[in-house]
N, C-alpha and C positions, 0 to 999 in steps of 0.2 A: 925753778921748782920752789914752792914755799916751804918754810920750816915745818908747817903742819903736815904737808905731804911727805917730807923727809922722815918725820917722826912716825907716820903710819907705816912707811916702808920698812923702817928699822924695826918696828914692833913685829911686823909680819916675818921679817928675816929672823929675828931673835926667836920667835915662836917655833918656826920650822927647824932651826938649828937645835934648840934645846929639847924639843920633843924627840928628835932623833938621837941626840947625844947630851943627856942632862949634865954631864960633867963639864961641858963648855959654858954653863951658866955663870961660873965664877968670872969668866972673861967679859961677859956682857952685862952682868948685874949692875955695875956702877952706872953705866950709861942709861939703863932702864930706870934706875932710881932717880937719876938726874932729870930725865925726861918727864917723869910723872910728878916729881916735886915741882918742876917749873909750871906744870899745868894745873896744880892744885888750886890756885886762887880763882881760876875760871872754869874748873871742871864741872860744877853744877850747871853753869850756863851752857856748857857744851852738850849736856845730856838731853836727848829727845824725850818727849813725854812717853814714848813707847819703849824706852831703853830696857826696862825691867819686866816687860810683859812675858817673855819666854821663861824667865826665872820664876815669876809668880805662877805661871801655868804649871810648871813642874812642882812647885810647892803644894799645889792643890792635891797632888797625888801622894804626898808623904803622909803615911798613916802607920802607927799612931803618932801623935805629936811628939817631937823630940824634946828631951829634957835639956840637952846641951847642944848648941849649934855653933859652927864656925863659918864665917863668911870670909873667904880668902881673896886677897886683892880688893879689899872693901872700898878703896878709894875714899870718897867723902861720906860713905855709910849708907848709900841708897838701898843696896840689896840687904844689908843687915836690918834696916828698918822694915823692909818687906817681910822678912822672917818674923820680926816682932809683931807686926800687924796680923800676920796669919796665925801665929801661935802665941796667945797671950801669957802662957805660963813658961815659955822657953827662955833659958838663959843663953845669951848670945855674945860671942867674941867676934869682933871685926878686926882683921889683921891685914896690914899692908906694909910693903917694903919702904915706901916713901913717908918719912916722918911728917912732912908738910901735909900730905893727904890725911894722915891720922889726926893731926891737929885740927884740920877743917872738919873732919867727921865728928870730933868731940864738940866742936862749936855747933854743929848741926843737930846734935842729939836732943830730941824732944824730952821735956820733963817727964812725960808719961812713960818713957822707956828707960829712964836714968838708973833705975834700980836693978835692971836685968840686961842691959847692953853696955859693953865696954869696948874700947878700941886700943889696939896695941901695935907696935912696930914689930914685924916678924918677917923672916925670909921663908917663903913657901917651900923652898928646897930643903930646909932643915928647921922644922917647926919646934918651938920650945914647949911642946905639949906631950903628955904621956900617951902611950899606946892606948887606942880605944877610947879617947877622951870625949868623942863627940858622936851623937846619934845622927847628926846631919852636918855635912860639909858642902857649902855652896861656892861656886866660882862663876862670876859674871865677867866675861871678857878678860880672862885670866889664863896664864900659861899653867897647865896642869903638870905637877910633879907626881907621877902615879905612885911611886913607892911610898912617898909621904902620905898621900891620900889614903892608901890602903892601911898604913900604920895607925893613923889617928882616928879613922872611922871605926866605931864599935861594931862587933858582929851584929848583923841585923839592921845596921844603920844605912843611911842613904848618902849619895853624892849627887849633886846637880852641877852640870857644866852648861852654862848658857852663853850665847853670843848674840848681842843685841842687833847686829846687822847680818846675821847668818854668815854665809861664806865671804861676804864683803867686809866683815869685821877685821881690823888689823891683827888682832890676836884671835886666831881661829884654828881649831883642829877639827877635821871632818869626823862625823859620827862613826864612820867605819873604823877609823884609827882609835877613837875613844873606846869603842866596844872591845877591840882586840886588847888594848893595854889594860883596861879594867878587868876584862874577862880572865886574863892571865893571873890576876891578883885576887880572884875569888868573888868578883861582883857578877850579879845575875839580874834577872827581872828588868831588863832594859826597856825604857819607854822614851819615845822621841816626841817632841812638841814643836809646832811651828806657829808663829804669830805674825809672819809675813811683814818684815823680812827676818825677824828674830827666830832663833832656833834654840832648843835645849835638849839635853839628854839626862834622864834620871836613871840611876842604877842602885841596886841594893846589895850590900855586902852579905855574903853567906854567913849563916850562923855557925858557931863552932860545932864540930861533930860531937 
């Protein structure tokens, strides 16, 4: 078995474990950080031309345009740049656990986005942002930490969870589970997207009563 296949299996195992038991993330976080740091130099070459299509399809349904957006598990910045292209006035943070991914994202940052897109190292299980900081939080091939998502999304804001290879994506959570976990935390207005093979789910956080 190749190292790449081992990495894919470990990513799927970690996703399944952490979605069921988020507290176990602390035991797996270091290996995940190492795995993605090792992949950073060739991550862009590994991405297919269709990798962000489901993410972009969901972005088209976000209205009104967000003032502040967070791209979690940003990798080398591709999804953050998709937000920037879609919403020319939005300020965007791209956050990733692996510092080498963040370094590459900064190198990839086009001059046209430099005044409103920044990249930071952050752990999605415990984000360094205040409650309700973002009108949009997007995840592409990223393990969702539902409590933190609910905390940092502003009332009326949106969350996107996209998987570039659908159910074959190493990091994947079925839409049924996403709906249940988000619904428990006040998200509604679910919409699903398919770009064959990619899939995405869009949800909106309820307004304060």
